[in-house]
Residue, then its C-alpha position, 0 to 999 in steps of 0.5 A: m062931823g059937820a064941817v068941810g075937809l080938805g082932800c090933798m090928792p090933787m096937790n101933787w098927784a092925779y091932776s096935771t103936772s103943771q099944777q104940782r107946786g109944793d110951796r103953794s100946796v103948803r100955803t093952801v093947807h095953812a090957809a085951810l087950817d086958818a079957815g077952820v078946816q080940820l080934816l086933811d085926807t091923803a094916801d101913801m099912793y098919791g105921788p106915790f109918797t110925795n103927798e104924805l111928805l107934803v102934808g107932813r111938811a105943812l103940818k110941822g108945828r100945827r099937827s094939833e090943829a088937824f084930824l089927819s087921815t091917810k090910806c094904805g093898800l094900793l101900790v102904784g106901778d108904771q102902768h097899773i095900780v094893784a091892791n096889797g092887803r097882806p098884814g105884813y105890808v099893812r104894818r110896814a105901810c103904816d110905819a112908813s106913813l108915820r115917818r112921812l107925815q112926821t107924826d106919832v099917830i094917824d087919826l083915821y087910817q083907811l083901807h084904800r081898796a081890799d085885796p082880792e087875794v087876801p080875806v078882808e078880815e086878815t087885812w082889817g085885823a092887821m089894821a086893828d092891831l095898829v090901833t092897839a099899838g097906838k099908831v092909829r086912832a080909828l079905821g075906815l074904808c075908802a070905797v071910791g071907785a069900788r064896784a065889786g059884787r055888782g050884778p043885775g039889779a044890784r045897787m052901786h054900793d051893795g058889794t061895799i056894804r057886804q064888805l063893811e059888814r064882814m069888817q065890822q065883825v073884826f073891828p069897828v068901822s069908823a068912817v067910809q069914803a065914797e063919791l057923793s055930789v050933786w051929780s053923783p048922788q048914788a050913795l044916798e040910796d044905800l051907803l049913807p043910810w047904812c052908815a047913819a044907822r051904825g054911827v059910821g062917818v062918811l067922807a064925801a069924795m069929789p063933792l065938787g064933781s072934780g071941779y065941774l060943779t064950781g062953774t069955772l070949767k068951760p066946755g071944750q076948754g081941754f085938759e092937759p094929757d096927764d089930767p085924768r079928766a081928759r079921759h073922763p066920760r063926763f068931761t068930753a066937750e059934748m058932755m060938759a056942754a050937756n051938763q051946764p044946766v046943773v051948774a046953772g041951777l047951782r049958780r041961781i041958788a048961789e046968787r040968792h045967798g051971795a055964795t058961789p056954786a061950789q059953796v052951794a054944792l058943798a052945802w048940799v053934801l052937808r045937808q045929807g047928815r051930821h055924819v057926812v063931811p065933804v072932802p073937796g080938793a083944792k090947789r090954791e089958798r083962795w079955793a080952800v078958804e072958799n070951800a071952808g065957807a060952805g060950812g056957814l051956808a044954810l040951804t033952805d028946803r026950797d034950795m034943796a028942792e031945786i037941786a033935786g029937780l036939776p037934770r041928772a048929770r050925763g056922761s058919754w056912756d049914757 
């Protein structure tokens, strides 16, 4: 690891409907590959299913250039999302993903969320069988949004680590995906050290703070009703204004390097360890190319100290 990946979720799911453009998304994937990006990360629930179809179309004739990651374990309903970790479902989900992605093998198959009704050992065992069958090369856990097992004094990822230790007894965990960025650095406290000690890779989700750390969003600009940021406690007009010093700090460092705030934010993630890969989303070709350029940005100790001294990001819950 040690390069920038591409999170494909926002291409046609989870952001606003007006931003969902299939042909443009295919061009974005191609631009990322041309810029040296190898990791492409998607999931069957994105769409649902349409994101995998898009990635499969984009990789036609270029499959060998990509390290392909997808996920299973979450089902999207009309008004809710539920976990399904039953072994039979896992096997069917994998076969369906292979068809949509137009590939014979998935490089990294992630459990999107553990099913509270099914022992995680059973789910993980079914996923391990997929490796034995040659349908999957490695397994990972997506811990984005996971809050299980937190109590007074507990750290954010304590529950995830307990879960990972159970899974390791069944089959090796190759990667963990968790939120990590300048404004959400909590994974540095416990999850990253745990992974580093065991040779487990980390996929850093939302490394650009859902777009805020790029410096392109303005306080009070508003979001379309179906954009999740319209309901996020860090994206109210008040909190976006309050967090401007974070972006201003990244911009100062970027100016010294002839870079962009987004590239500085991604380079900060890359400095957290060779086992860490930031996975920013990108809807347009130029953003994918810009993000890939962060791999060549070497932050100095002075830069890192300045970032460490930036104000803690605030949300409306603070």
